[in-house]
N, C-alpha and C positions, 0 to 999 in steps of 0.2 A: 122310261128314262134314259135318253137314249144321246141328249148333247155328247158335242165333245169340246174340247177344245179349238177353238180359233183359227190357231193357225198354227202351221210348223216354224221350227224356231231357226232367225236367218242364218244364224249359224253352231258347226257344231260344240254340242254343250264342251266338251275338255277347252273346247278353243272358246270361252263365252267367261267373259267375267263377270255379270248375274250370276252364274252356276257357280264360277273360282269361290265367291264371296259365302254362297251358302253352302259352297264342299267347307270350306276353313271354321266355320261356323260348328257346321257337324264337327267335323274332326275336334276340334276345342272338346264340345259339347261331350264327344264318347272320350276324349284323352278323361274330362274332367269327372266321368262317370270312371273308367278305369283307375285312375288315381284312388279314387274314395269306396271304392270296395275292397282294393286294398289296405287302407287309411281303416277304416270298419273293422276288419275278420284279424286285425294287429291288436286294436283297442281296444275288440268284446275279449280275447283271447288275453290278454290282461289286466282285464275287468274281473276277467272269473274264470269257471270254471268252460270243460272246454262241449260240455253240453250246455251250457246258456249261450258260449260264443255263435253255438250251429243252431241257437233259438231268435238272435240275435242276423246272423247270413238272414234267417228265411224268412223274417218279418215283417217285410214291405213283399213277400211273393201274394198272400191273399187278399189285399187290398190292391194290389194290380189285378188278380185274375177278376177278383167282384165286380168291381169298378171301369171294365176294358170298354167291355162294350158304351158306358156309356160316358167315356172317355172321346168312343167311334164320334158317338154326337152331336158333343161340346165341340171339336176341331169342324166339323159340319156345317153348327149352326154358326161360328162361330168368325169363324175359318183359319186352317190354319197355322198358318205365321204368329197373329197374332195370340192365339194356344204356347205354342212353342217357346216366346220369347216372355211370356208370364208363367210357366212351363221352368224356364231357365233361373229368372228371377227370383220365383220359389226355392228351386233347390239350394242354388247358390246360396239366398241368405239361409238357408238349413244349413246347411253344411260350414259355413263362417258363425256362426250361432253355435254352434256346435264344435267350434275348435277354440272357436275362443274362451269356452265350455272348461273345455280338460282342460289350455291352461291357465285358467282362472284357480281351479279347482282340483285336478288328476282325473283319470279314469274312471266310468260308473258305469254301468247298465244301463242304468234307466234313461239317460239321456242318448247312449245307441240305440237302444230297441225304440224309441221314440224317434230319431233321427230313421231307421228305417219303415217305421209308422210311415214319416212323411212325401220318403224317396216312394218308394212303392207306391202310393196312393198318387202323386202325384205322373208316377210315371204311366201309372189308369189312361190321363189325358196326353204326357209328351209321348206317349209312340205311337198313336193314331193319327196325332196329328204331324211326327216327323216320313211320317208313310203317305201322308195326304198332302205334305208341301211340294214335291218335286213335280207337281203336272201342274202347279200353279207358278213354277221359277222359267220352266224351257217348254217348248212346243211337245208334242206326241210324240213327236218322230225319235227323239231323246231321247224319251225316258229309259230306255233298256238300257243306251252306253250313262245314264244317272247311275241309273240301279248298279253296273261293274264299281263307277268312281264312290257311288256306299260301301259297296264292297271293300274297295282299296282302303278307304279308311275306319274300318271297322278293327283289318288285319292291321294297319297304323296302332289305331290305338290298343290294341291289345299288345302288342311287340313293343310298345312307348309305353302305352300307362306303367306295368306293375316296374321299372323301374326308374321311373318315377316320383309312386307312390314310397319306393325303396331309399329313393335321396330323401326323399322328404322325412320319409320314418330317422333315417341314419341322422338327418342335420338338428330335426328337433321336437322327435317325435312324431304321436297317433296326429296332436296340434297341426301340425306343420305340415305335414301330409291331407290333414282334413282344407288348410288352407289352400293349398298349391291347388287343390280339388277345386274348389269355388271359383279360385283367379283362373281358372281353368274356362270353367262355364261360365262367368261371365266377359269372358271375351267376347262365348259367340253371339250374347247381345244384340254391341253395337253393330255387328258383323251381321242377324240378318239380319234390323232394322235399317240396313242400306240395300238388303234383297230387295226386286223391284219385284212384282208382282200382277200373273193375269189374270183379268175376270171374267170369272166363266157362262159365257152365251148363258139369257134367258133367267139367273134368276137360280132362288133356287127350286129344285124341281118337289119338295113338300109341300108348299105352300108356305107362304108366311106366319098362317097363324095357327101350324100345325103341333101338334103339344112333342114335344120331349119323346114319348113313350111311342108315338105317331111316327115321327123320322125315324128312333130306330127300329120298327117292324117296320117300315116300309124297306128301309137298308137289307133284312132279312130278309124281303120278299125281292128285292133284286136282286141279290144273290140268289139266292130257291130257285127265282126263274129264271137265267142268265143262262145260257146253253157251252157258255165256257167257264163262266167262276166257281157254277154249281159244284161239279166234278174238277176244276180245279184245286177247292177247298178242298175236298175227298182224296186230292190225290199227294199235297201237302199234309193234313194230316198224317193217312199213312209214308207218307214218305220220312217222317221226324219220330213218327213212333219208332220206325224198326231202326232208327239211325244215333237219336239220345243217348239209346241204354248202353251199344256197344264201345262208342266216344268218351264217354264220361267213364262209372266208374267199371265198364267192365273193360277198357283200356288198363286202369289202374290196374281192377284185378290179374290182366293177361302179365303186363309187366311184373307182376308179382310171382307170379305162377312161373316166368319164362327167365326169373335172377335177372332184368335187365336193372331192375332199380331205380330210381326217383330220374338219374339222368340217361338214358332209354327212355323212360317215361315220353321224358321233354324231348330224342330226339322223334318218336316218334309221334308228336304233336307237331316238331318242331313238321318232319316233312305232311303231314294232315296240311295247317298252314301256310305250305308251299304252292300246294296242289290247288288250295282255294281260291292264295293270290293269285295265281294263275290264273285261275278261269276269271275273275274277273277284271283284271289285268285289261284279256281279251274283247271281255264283252263292253270295256271302254274303249280302245282303240276300231273296235268293229261297228259297235252302233247295233247294228241289227244280226242276226242272223239266221240265215231263210229255213225257212218248214220249221219255226221256233216250238210250238206246239209237242211235234215229235218229235223235234229233236231233246228235249224236254225229258216225253218219257220213254227215250232209247237211250239214253243217259243214268236214268235213273235205276233202271234195270240193272244198267251193266254197273253200276256203282254200291247196289245193293251186292251180284257177285262177287263186289272187290270186298264191300261189308264183309262179307261171308266164310273170305283166303285171310281177312287180316289172322282169323282164332288160328291157322294151320300155318302161316308163316315158318319157314324153318330156324330163321333166326334174327337177329335184331335189325343189320338192315335190308331185307326181303320183308321186315315188317316198314319201314318209313320207306321203301319204293310201294310197297301198297297205299301204305296213308294216305301218298302223294298222291295215289289213281286215285282217290277214298276223294279226296278233298278238291281235285282238278274237277271230279267227273261228280260229284253232289253239290260242286262249290258251282258249275255252270248249269245243272238243271235247276237250282235252288235260282241263285240268278233270273234264268231266262222266266220258271216259275215266278219269281219278281217284275216282271219286267213284264209279263203276260195279265196279273194282278192290277200292275199299274191303268195299262194304256187299249183292256178289255171293260174295267168297271167305270159306270158315270161318274167322270170327275168329284158331280156333287154331294158323290157318297163314297170319294174315296177314304175319310178316316171313319168312316159306320166298319167296311170294304176289309180297309187294316184291322180293324180293333177286333175284328172276324179269326184274321191267319195269324196274330198276332196272341191273339187268348185260343189259337189253337196248339202255337208251339212255346209259347212259359208258362201256361197256365195249364196245361192240359200234356201235352209228350212230359217235361220235365215227374211227371208219376211214371213214368217208364222204366225210372232210373233204381226205384227202391225193388221195385218186382223184377226188373233183370237183375240184381244183385244175390234177389233170394233165390233166383231158379238160378241160375252158375254155384252157387254153395248144394243145390239140389243133384241138376242135371249136370253140371261140366260145362266150359266155357267152350267147347266147338258149336252143340246142340243150340246153344242160345245165340251162340252169334249165327246158329245158320236160321233158328224162326224168325232171329229180329230181321235176320237179310230177307228172308221170305216175306216179312211186314213188309219193306220198302219196296220193295219190288212189285207187288199188289197198285202204290200210286204208280211206279212207272206201267203196271198195264190199265190202270184205271184211266188215264192222260193218251193211251193207241187205241184204247177199242172205243174211246166217248169218237165221234168224229168228229163231234164240232172242236172238243179239244186236240184233238189230233192233227187238224186241220190248219190249228188257228197260227197266225201269220203278225210278226211281230211289223208296225208303221213303219212304209219307208220314206 
C-alpha cells in the first residue's frame, strides 16, 4: 500500500477556493455540533435529574466507540465526501425531528436519549470520513496547512457555538437551539456538494471484492507494519492519556482547591485555547515545519513539563500563562501528529487510519478522567498531575527514540 496522491496542489491551501469551501462546510458542521451539545445538555437537565442528564449526555459514547473502526471501513469503501454528506444529512434530520417534537410536546428524556444514540452511531462513520476527506481535497504538500485550518475551525466553533446555543435557548428554548443546530449542519451539505474531489491513483488497494472484515484487517496491517504510523499511534495514545485527565476533571478540581471559581477556571481554559489557536494559525500560515517528527517529540516532552507545572502555579495568572504554554505546545504537537498521520498513511486507507486514532482519542483516553478524579481524591493534585505529565512525556520519548518517526518530514 504505497500509493500517493497524484500531484501537489497548484495553490496554497488557504488561498484555494476549493479548500475554503471544504473549510466553510466543516466549520458549519462543527458549529452545529457545539450548539447541539449545549441544547442536549439543557434539555436533559430540564427533563430529568442530574444523573439522568449525565446518562443522556454519555449515550452517544458507546455506539461511537464500538462502531468507529467499522466507520473507517465505510469511509474508505464509499468515499469520504459521500459519507460526510450522508452523515450530515442524517444528523440534520435527527436534530430537526427532535426540535419539532420538543416544540409540539415539551421536554422528554426518551427522545433526547434516542437522539444521542443516533448522533453517536452516525459520528462513528462521520469522524473517520472527516479525517480522510482533506487528502481528496488538496495536494499532499498542503495537508499540514489544512490540519492547521481544521484546528482553527474547531477553536472557532468551540468559542462561538456555546453563545449561539445559549441565544437559541434564550429565544425559544431547547427546541429553538436544536433547530439552529440542524440549520447549521444543513448548510454544510450544499457546500460539500460543491467541493471538487481528487481521485486516488490505482483504485482500491484491497481489491474490489474484499469483504469489510478483510478491509479492516488490511487497514490494521497497514498501521502495524508502517515504520512511522505504528509508533505515531503509540505516541498519540500516550500523549492523550496524560493530557485528558489534568485538562478536564483535573482543572475543575484545581480551580476549586485554589478558590479561583468558575471565572478563574474559564480564564485558564481561555489561555489554553489561545495557545492552541496560535499553534493552528502558525501551521496554517507556514504550511510546513521542518523535521516534523523531531519537533513533535520535543513539543510533547516540553508540553508535558508544562502540564505538570500547572498544578504548582503560584497564582491564577501564572496558571493562565502556563495553560497558554500547554495549549501552544500540545496544540503544535497535536497538529504535527495529525499532519504526519495524513501524509504518511496510504490515502486509500485514511478512513481506517483516522478511525484508529479517533478511537484512541475519543474512546479510550476519556476513561482516564474518572481515574484521574479518583487518584486526586487519594493522593492529591500535585502527584497526579506529575504522573499524568510523565505519561504524556512518554509519548514524546517514543517520537524521539524511534528513528523512522524522529526523522519523518512533511512533504515540501
